[in-house]
N, C-alpha and C positions, 0 to 999 in steps of 0.2 A: 708288836715288837719293833723298835726302831732299828734302822740299818746299822750294823756294827762296822765302824770305820777303822778298827784296829788292823794292823798287819795280819796277813793270812798265813796260817801254818797248816799244810797238808800232812797228815800222819797216816801212812799206810801200815796197817797192823795195829790199830788204835784200841781195839776192843779189850785187850788184856795185857798183862805184863808191863814191860818197860814202855811200850807205846802208850798205854793208858795213863801211866804215871807221868810221862812227859806231856801228854795232852793237858792234864790238870796243872802241871807246873807252868806251862806256857799260857794257860787260859787268862790270867790277869792282864796279859799284854798283847795277846794274839787272838784272832778269831780262828777257832779250830775246825778244820775240815777233817772229820774222823772217818776213816775207811776200815771196815772190818766185815767179816762174814756173819757175825752173830748179832742180830738185831737187839735182843734183850741186853746183851753186854754193852752195846753202844748207847742204849737208852739209860742204863745205869751210869755210864760215863758222862752223859749229858747232865744228869742230876748233880754229879760231883763238880762238873764245870760251872754250872749255875751257882753252886754253893760258894764258889770263890769269886763270883761276880763276872764270870765269863759267858760267852755265847759260842755255840757250835752249830755246824751243819753236819748231820749224820748221813753217811753214805754206806748203807749195808750192801756191800759188793764184794765179789771175788776178784782179786787182782789178776787171776789167770784168764778171765773172760775179756778178750780184747775189746769187744764192742762196749762193754761196761766201762772200761778205762777210757776209751775214746769219748764216751758220753760224759763221764766225770770231768775230764779235762776241758771239754768244750763248755760245760756248764760253768766251770771255774772262770774260764775266759769271758763268757757272756756276763757273768755277775760281777767279777772283780777286775777283769782285764789282765790278770796275772797272779803270780804267787810271790810271797816273800821268803817262804821257808818250806822245805820238804824233808820230813824225817821218814826214812824207810826202815820200819821195824818188822815188817811182815816176813815170815819165814816158815817153811815147812820142815818140821823135825821128824824125819822118818824113823821108824823103830830101828834100834841097833841090830846089826846082823853081821856075820862074817862076810868078807868081800866075795868069797866064792859061792855064797848062798844068798846073796842079796836079792830079794824079790824084785822082779822087773817092774811091777806096778809101783812100788815104793820109790825106785830110782827115777822112773819117768815123771812121777808127781813132783819129786824134788827138783828135777830139771825144769819142769814147767813153772813152778813157783819161784824157786830161788835164782834161776838164771833167765829163762825166757821172759817171764813177767817183768823182772827187773829191767831187762834190756828194753822192752817196750815202754815201760814207764819213763825211763831216762829220755827216750826220744819224744815222748808226749809232754813231759814236764819241763824239759830244758827250755823250750820257747816261753813257757809261762814264767819261769824264773828270771829270764833275761840276763843282763850283765851283773845285776846287783843282788840277785837272790842267792840263797844258800841251800845246798842239799847235804844231808847228813846220813851216813850209813854206819852200821854198828857191827863190828867184827866179833866173831866167836871162833878163834883159831883151833879147830878140831881136825884139820886136814892131816892125814897120816896116822891118826890114833886108831887103835884096834877097835873094830866094830862100827866105826863112824864113817864107813865108805860113802853112803848116800848123802848124809847130811854134811860131813866134812868136806867132801869134794865139791858139792854144789854151792855151799856157803863160801868156800875159798874162791870159786869161780865168780860168784857175785861180787866179792870184795876186789878181785882182780879187775873186773869190769869197772867198778867204781874208781879204782886207782888210775885206770886209763883215762876215764872221764876227767878225773882230777888233774892229770897232767895236761890234757888237751885244753882245759879251760883256765889254767892257772893265771894266764895273763889277760884273758878276755871275759871271764865269768861265764856262768855262775860259779861261786865258790863251792867246792866240794870238800867235805870233811869226812874222815873215817875215824871213828872212836871205838875204843874197846872197853865196854862196861866191866865192872867187877862182877864176879859170880853172884847171882841173886837167886832167891827161892821162887823161880818162875815155874809155870806149868811145864815148859819145855825142859828145864833142868830136872824136874821131878820125873819126867818120862825117861830121861837118860839115866838118872841115878835114884831109883826108887828106894825109899827108906833112908836116904841120906839125912844126917842131922843138919838142921838149918842153922845151927850155931856156927858163927864165923862167916855166914853169907851176908852180903850187903842188903840192907833194907831197900826195897825197890824205890820207894818215894825219896829216900835219902840219896840213892844213886842218881835218880833223875835230877835232883837239885844239884848234885856235884857236877853232872855233865852239862848243865844248862849254860854256864859261861862259855864253854867251848862251842856249844851249839849256836849260840847267838853271836859269838866272835867279839 
C-alpha cells in the first residue's frame, strides 16, 4: 500500500456510533487514525473506509491507559510529524441511577474516561495539532437531569475542560470546536432510553454529514 499523503484525522471513540460515521465521512479527504477498544468493530470500520476510497490506521486501545495513549501519540509524531484534526467522541455512559445510590465503581470509571483521559489526551495531542490543527468535542447536555449523575456530571466536566482549552488557544491555535449533535439512535442512547421509538431521531450518517462543515471549518 502506498503512503497516504492526505491530512490526518485522529478519532478517539471511532469503533461505533457517531465516531464511526464521522470516520467514514472524513475518509475521502483524510487518513483516519481510528481509536477504539473493540478490534472487530475497528476492522469493520476499516472495510467501510476502504469502500469509499480511504485509508486508515487502526489503534485498538483504551484511552484510559496512559502508556497506550503516549505510545499512540509518539507513533503519530514519528510517522506523520503531527495531526491536522482530532475528533473526541469516546465517552463512558454509566447506567442511570439515583444520585444517592450511584455505584462508586460506575462513577470512578466515568471520571477516568470522561475527565482524566480527556485531560491527558489534550496534553498529548495539543503539540501534534500545533497552531493550525483543529480539535472537536461533542456535547451531550445531561448535567442536572434526574438519574444522570455519573454521566451528566462527568460529561459536563469534559466539555468545561474543552471550553477552557478553547478560550486559551483562541488566538494561538489549535482551533477548538464544541458541537452538539442532534439525538441519534446510538447504543449510548439506547442504554439510557430502552424501548424508545427511533422515529424522530437523526440518522447517524446524515448527522455526521451535517456536522462535517463545522468540523472542517
